C-alpha positions as CSV (number, residue, x, y, z in Angstrom):
1,M,-39.8,8.1,15.6
2,V,-38.4,4.3,14.4
3,N,-38.9,3.4,11.0
4,E,-41.5,0.3,10.6
5,N,-39.4,-0.5,7.0
6,I,-35.8,-0.8,7.6
7,K,-33.4,-1.8,5.1
8,S,-30.2,-3.1,5.7
9,V,-27.2,-4.8,4.6
10,F,-28.0,-8.9,4.9
11,I,-25.3,-12.0,4.6
12,A,-27.9,-14.0,3.4
13,E,-25.4,-17.1,3.3
14,F,-21.9,-17.0,4.7
15,G,-19.6,-17.1,1.2
16,P,-18.6,-15.0,-1.2
17,A,-20.1,-11.2,-2.1
18,E,-22.7,-12.2,-4.2
19,N,-24.4,-13.9,-0.8
20,L,-25.2,-10.2,0.2
21,E,-28.6,-8.8,-0.5
22,I,-30.7,-5.7,0.9
23,R,-33.1,-6.7,2.9
24,E,-36.3,-5.6,5.5
25,I,-35.6,-6.3,8.7
26,D,-37.2,-6.0,11.8
27,P,-38.3,-2.5,13.5
28,L,-35.4,-1.6,16.5
29,P,-37.2,-0.9,19.2
30,P,-37.0,2.5,21.2
31,P,-33.6,3.7,22.4
32,A,-33.8,2.1,26.4
33,N,-31.6,3.8,28.6
34,N,-28.3,5.7,27.4
35,Q,-29.2,4.5,24.1
36,T,-29.7,6.5,21.1
37,L,-31.5,5.8,17.7
38,I,-29.5,6.9,14.6
39,N,-30.4,7.7,11.3
40,V,-27.5,5.9,9.2
41,K,-26.8,8.5,6.4
42,A,-23.0,6.4,6.0
43,A,-21.6,3.9,7.2
44,A,-17.8,2.5,5.9
45,L,-16.3,-1.0,5.3
46,N,-13.9,-2.5,7.2
47,R,-12.2,-5.9,6.8
48,A,-14.0,-7.2,9.8
49,D,-16.4,-7.3,7.4
50,L,-14.9,-9.3,4.4
51,L,-14.4,-12.1,7.5
52,Q,-18.0,-12.0,8.8
53,R,-19.3,-12.0,5.3
54,R,-17.6,-15.1,4.9
55,G,-18.3,-16.8,8.6
56,L,-14.7,-16.2,10.1
57,Y,-15.6,-13.2,12.1
58,P,-18.6,-13.7,13.8
59,A,-20.1,-10.6,16.0
60,P,-20.4,-10.4,19.7
61,K,-23.2,-12.0,21.4
62,G,-26.0,-9.2,21.3
63,Y,-24.8,-8.1,17.9
64,P,-26.9,-8.8,14.4
65,Q,-24.8,-12.1,12.7
66,R,-26.5,-11.5,9.6
67,V,-26.3,-7.0,9.3
68,P,-22.1,-5.9,8.8
69,G,-20.6,-2.8,9.2
70,L,-18.3,-1.2,12.5
71,E,-18.7,2.6,12.1
72,F,-21.4,4.8,11.2
73,S,-22.9,8.2,10.5
74,G,-25.9,10.2,10.8
75,K,-28.6,11.8,12.7
76,V,-30.0,11.1,16.0
77,A,-33.7,10.0,15.8
78,E,-34.7,9.8,18.9
79,A,-32.4,9.3,22.3
80,G,-33.2,7.0,25.6
81,P,-34.6,8.4,28.8
82,N,-30.9,8.6,30.3
83,C,-29.1,10.4,27.5
84,G,-27.9,13.3,27.6
85,R,-25.4,14.4,24.9
86,F,-27.3,14.6,22.0
87,K,-30.6,15.8,20.6
88,Q,-32.8,15.0,18.0
89,G,-31.2,15.8,14.2
90,D,-27.8,16.3,15.8
91,R,-25.4,15.1,13.2
92,V,-23.2,12.3,15.0
93,M,-20.5,9.8,14.2
94,G,-19.2,6.6,16.1
95,I,-18.6,2.5,16.8
96,T,-20.4,-0.6,17.0
97,A,-19.8,-4.2,17.1
98,G,-22.1,-5.0,14.5
99,G,-24.9,-4.0,12.6
100,A,-24.0,-0.6,11.1
101,Q,-25.4,-1.0,7.7
102,S,-28.5,-0.2,7.9
103,E,-30.7,2.2,7.8
104,Q,-31.2,3.1,11.4
105,I,-29.1,1.9,14.5
106,L,-29.8,1.3,18.1
107,V,-26.1,2.5,20.0
108,D,-24.5,3.3,23.5
109,E,-24.3,7.2,23.4
110,R,-20.9,7.0,24.7
111,H,-19.7,5.5,21.7
112,V,-21.2,8.2,19.7
113,V,-19.2,12.0,19.0
114,S,-20.1,14.9,17.0
115,I,-19.3,15.0,13.2
116,P,-17.3,18.5,12.7
117,Q,-19.5,21.2,10.9
118,A,-16.7,21.3,8.0
119,L,-17.6,17.2,7.3
120,S,-19.9,15.6,5.2
121,C,-21.4,12.8,6.6
122,I,-19.9,10.5,3.6
123,E,-16.4,12.0,4.9
124,A,-17.2,11.3,9.2
125,A,-17.8,8.2,8.0
126,A,-14.8,7.2,7.2
127,L,-13.0,8.2,10.8
128,P,-14.2,6.6,13.6
129,E,-13.2,2.8,13.4
130,A,-10.0,3.6,12.2
131,F,-9.1,6.8,14.2
132,I,-10.4,5.5,17.3
133,T,-8.6,1.9,17.1
134,A,-5.3,4.0,15.5
135,H,-5.6,6.3,18.6
136,D,-6.3,3.9,21.1
137,A,-3.6,1.7,20.3
138,V,-0.2,4.0,19.8
139,W,-1.2,6.8,22.0
140,T,-3.0,5.0,25.2
141,Q,-1.3,1.8,24.6
142,G,1.8,2.6,23.4
143,H,2.3,5.5,25.2
144,L,4.0,7.1,22.3
145,Q,5.7,10.3,23.2
146,H,6.2,13.8,21.0
147,N,10.0,13.0,20.5
148,E,9.4,9.2,19.8
149,T,9.6,7.5,16.5
150,L,6.6,5.1,15.0
151,L,6.9,2.2,12.6
152,I,3.4,1.3,10.7
153,H,3.2,-1.8,9.1
154,A,0.4,-2.0,6.0
155,V,0.5,1.8,6.5
156,G,-1.9,2.7,3.3
157,S,-4.4,0.9,5.1
158,G,-7.3,2.9,7.3
159,V,-5.8,2.1,10.6
160,G,-2.5,2.3,9.3
161,L,-3.2,5.5,7.4
162,A,-4.9,7.3,10.3
163,A,-2.0,6.1,12.4
164,L,0.4,8.3,9.9
165,Q,-2.0,11.2,9.9
166,I,-2.3,11.3,13.8
167,A,1.3,10.8,14.2
168,K,2.7,14.1,11.7
169,A,-0.4,16.0,13.3
170,K,1.5,16.3,16.4
171,G,4.4,16.4,15.5
172,N,6.3,12.5,15.4
173,R,8.5,11.0,12.7
174,V,7.4,7.7,11.0
175,L,8.5,5.1,9.3
176,G,5.6,2.8,7.0
177,T,5.8,-0.4,4.8
178,S,3.4,-1.4,2.6
179,R,4.0,-4.3,-0.2
180,T,2.6,-1.9,-2.6
181,A,4.7,0.9,-4.0
182,Q,1.8,3.5,-4.9
183,K,0.4,3.2,-1.6
184,L,3.6,4.2,-0.2
185,D,3.9,6.8,-2.8
186,K,0.7,8.5,-1.9
187,C,1.4,7.3,1.8
188,R,4.5,10.4,1.4
189,D,1.9,13.0,0.5
190,F,0.6,12.7,4.0
191,G,3.8,12.9,5.6
192,L,5.5,9.8,5.7
193,D,8.9,10.3,6.8
194,L,10.3,6.7,4.7
195,A,8.6,4.2,2.9
196,I,9.8,0.6,3.7
197,D,8.5,-2.1,0.6
198,S,7.9,-4.8,2.6
199,S,7.8,-7.1,-0.7
200,C,11.2,-6.8,-0.9
201,E,12.7,-5.5,2.0
202,N,14.3,-6.5,5.2
203,F,12.4,-3.5,6.9
204,A,14.5,-4.7,10.4
205,E,17.8,-3.3,8.8
206,A,16.2,-0.9,6.5
207,V,14.5,0.9,10.1
208,K,17.7,0.0,12.2
209,N,20.0,2.3,9.2
210,A,17.5,5.3,10.4
211,G,17.9,5.2,13.7
212,G,15.9,2.4,15.1
213,V,12.1,2.9,16.1
214,D,10.3,3.3,20.3
215,V,6.7,1.8,19.0
216,I,5.4,-0.6,16.4
217,L,1.9,-0.7,15.4
218,D,1.5,-4.0,13.7
219,L,-1.6,-4.7,11.1
220,V,0.8,-8.0,9.6
221,G,1.4,-9.6,12.5
222,G,3.0,-13.6,12.4
223,K,5.8,-13.2,10.3
224,F,6.9,-9.8,11.2
225,L,7.3,-10.5,14.3
226,D,11.1,-11.0,14.6
227,Q,12.2,-7.9,12.4
228,N,10.2,-6.2,15.3
229,L,12.0,-7.1,17.7
230,K,15.4,-6.0,15.9
231,S,13.4,-3.1,15.1
232,L,12.8,-1.9,18.4
233,N,15.4,0.5,20.5
234,R,15.3,-0.1,24.1
235,H,12.1,0.1,26.1
236,G,10.6,-0.2,22.6
237,R,6.6,-1.0,22.5
238,L,5.1,-3.2,19.6
239,V,1.5,-2.7,19.2
240,A,-0.1,-5.8,17.5
241,V,-3.2,-4.9,16.2
242,G,-3.9,-7.4,12.8
243,L,-2.9,-11.0,12.0
244,V,-3.2,-11.4,8.3
245,G,0.8,-12.3,8.0
246,G,-0.3,-15.5,10.8
247,R,-1.4,-16.1,14.1
248,K,2.1,-17.8,15.3
249,A,6.0,-16.9,14.9
250,E,8.8,-17.9,16.7
251,M,9.9,-15.0,19.1
252,D,13.7,-14.1,20.7
253,L,12.7,-13.7,24.2
254,G,17.1,-12.8,24.4
255,L,15.8,-9.5,22.3
256,V,13.0,-8.8,24.4
257,L,14.7,-9.3,27.9
258,T,18.0,-7.5,26.7
259,K,16.3,-4.7,25.2
260,R,13.0,-4.5,28.0
261,L,10.8,-4.4,25.4
262,I,6.7,-4.5,25.7
263,L,4.7,-6.8,23.7
264,I,0.7,-5.4,23.6
265,G,-2.2,-7.5,21.5
266,T,-5.8,-5.0,21.4
267,V,-8.7,-5.7,19.4
268,M,-11.5,-3.1,19.7
269,R,-14.9,-5.0,18.5
270,S,-15.1,-7.5,21.5
271,R,-14.5,-5.1,24.8
272,S,-16.7,-4.6,27.8
273,A,-19.5,-1.1,26.3
274,E,-17.2,0.8,29.5
275,E,-13.9,0.4,27.7
276,K,-15.6,1.2,24.3
277,A,-17.1,4.4,26.0
278,E,-12.7,5.2,27.0
279,A,-11.3,4.3,23.7
280,V,-14.5,7.0,22.4
281,A,-13.5,9.3,25.1
282,G,-9.9,9.6,24.2
283,F,-10.3,10.1,20.2
284,E,-12.8,13.0,21.3
285,K,-10.4,14.6,23.4
286,D,-6.9,14.2,21.7
287,V,-7.9,13.7,17.7
288,L,-11.2,15.4,17.0
289,P,-9.8,18.7,17.5
290,L,-7.2,17.7,15.4
291,I,-10.4,17.0,12.4
292,S,-12.1,19.9,13.3
293,D,-9.3,22.4,13.0
294,G,-8.5,20.5,9.3
295,S,-5.0,19.6,10.5
296,I,-6.4,15.8,9.8
297,R,-8.5,15.2,7.1
298,P,-11.0,12.1,5.5
299,N,-9.3,10.1,3.2
300,V,-12.2,8.4,1.2
301,D,-10.8,5.9,-1.5
302,R,-14.9,5.0,-3.3
303,V,-18.6,5.8,-2.2
304,F,-20.8,2.8,-3.3
305,P,-24.6,3.6,-3.3
306,M,-26.0,0.2,-0.7
307,S,-27.5,-1.4,-3.7
308,D,-24.3,-2.1,-4.7
309,V,-22.9,-4.0,-1.5
310,A,-21.7,-6.6,-3.4
311,E,-19.2,-4.5,-5.6
312,A,-18.1,-2.6,-2.6
313,H,-16.9,-6.1,-1.0
314,R,-15.1,-7.4,-3.9
315,Y,-13.2,-3.9,-4.2
316,L,-12.6,-3.8,-0.6
317,E,-10.7,-7.1,-1.3
318,S,-9.1,-6.4,-4.1
319,N,-6.6,-4.7,-1.9
320,K,-6.8,-1.7,-5.2
321,S,-8.2,1.0,-2.4
322,F,-6.2,3.6,-0.6
323,G,-8.0,4.7,2.6
324,K,-12.1,4.1,3.1
325,V,-14.8,2.5,0.6
326,V,-17.9,3.9,2.2
327,L,-21.2,2.7,1.7
328,E,-24.4,5.5,0.9
329,F,-27.9,5.1,3.0
330,G,-30.8,7.3,0.3
């Protein structure tokens, strides 16, 4: 049944972490059609939450502007009349375009998958956004093949580490960049074949000496574009997911034409419900079995109670985390 007293993380005023509060918000209506009502047990933080808190990344229309959160884990409280996959009490994890950092959330049933038996809700909360994004970007859109090499920028980030784990589970050779030597060392433990310190190295030269790459997962953006094009082999694919390194850059079209390169831009949050359902289904089919059999494991850096959400934001902003920062609810 619907809880009449729902506590949520709330952005009282856009700005610093100190503006985050825990508030009681209006009760949620019963689930309609293919909606599922979830009692949230845990929700991971993402960089998008930091931007939304600052007023720089508003939630899409129809989602709460002041309750952040893109991924969650918990138990089904109630299923809508057109739902057939889950029943009350089932443990699930999933994605949403906003509002996940709340004790309850209504989501499209197609955006939810079962939690493998061996995982806790804390571990499960660290999976959906990063792994669905990584799988969709590298395999669905980038079409990485089993005999190809992948380069991941910001390999120690949530999405970067997810892509590394999936690729190694599938047998791919993986190169990765980071500005933090400690994160590169930790990524080696996850199978990273070549670690490149992007703060002091020309990564294109290092990649070229390693034989080049076929697909690049770029979580940095603008300032890496020129070196990305030089790093790709013939018929290579560049998949741009992040823009922390800038939105604009000059491009050598000669390299694009000569190498017959493909440049792909992608974002998950603003996609239609149908497009998200396809991405979730791809993850469920291709990646969830690897999680269930232990080939891939969640990487939780720190867990904070919901009441310490401001501290959790500050910690994520410090760039000290390796893996996911998770909020625990109740």
